N, C-alpha and C positions, 0 to 999 in steps of 0.2 A: 156696595163697595167691595172691591176685590182685596182680599188680604194678601199682603206681600209675603212671599216665601222667605224664610230665614235660613241661615246655615243649618240650624238645628232641625228645622222641619224638613229640609232636604235630606239630612242625614237619616232621620226617622223614616222617610219615604223610601230610601234606598235599602235600609236593613229590614224593613217590614217586620216579620215575626221572628227573625233570627235573634238568638241571645246577644244582648249588648252588655259589655263590661264597662263599669264606671270606676274611675279613680278620682280620689279627692286629695287636693293639696290644701290642707286646712291651715288657716291663719286666724288671727284675732278678729279682724274686721270683715274679711271676705274669704271665700273658698274658690279654688279653681277646680272646675268640674271637667273631666276628660271622658268623652264617650269613645269607645273602641269597638269596632266590628272585626272579629278575628278572621272571618271568612274572606273579606275583601281588603282588610288592613286599613280601613277608613278610620281616621281619627278626627274628632271635632272637640274644641274646647270652648268654655265660656265661664265668666265670673258669676258668682252667686253670693248673696249675703251670708254671713257665717251663722246666722240664727238657724237653729235646728228645724223650726217649723217652715221657714222659707225654703230650705233645702229639700225637705220632705215634699212640700207642695210642688216645687219645680220638677223633682224626679217623678212624682206620680202623674204629672201632666205631660210627660214626654211622649207617651203613646207607643213606646216600644217595650219589648220584653227584656227586663233587666235580669241578667244571669248572676252577676256578682258586683258588689261595691267594695272597693278597698281604699 
C-alpha cells in the first residue's frame, strides 16, 4: 500500500534539514500549529488537540529540525 503524501509531509520534504520555526495558537480544545521555513517563506498550518502529550507527539514525529517554538 502506498502512503498518500500530506501537506505536512510535503513541507518536511522541502525543508529537509533546514531549521523550521513553529508557532502555536493555543486554545482550550485545540491548538493551531504553524510551520514556517524562513529560507523559502513556506508556511503550513494544521490543527492539533490541545493536550500537551498530543502536541509533543506530533511535533516529535514531524521529521524536521525544529529551531524555535513560540
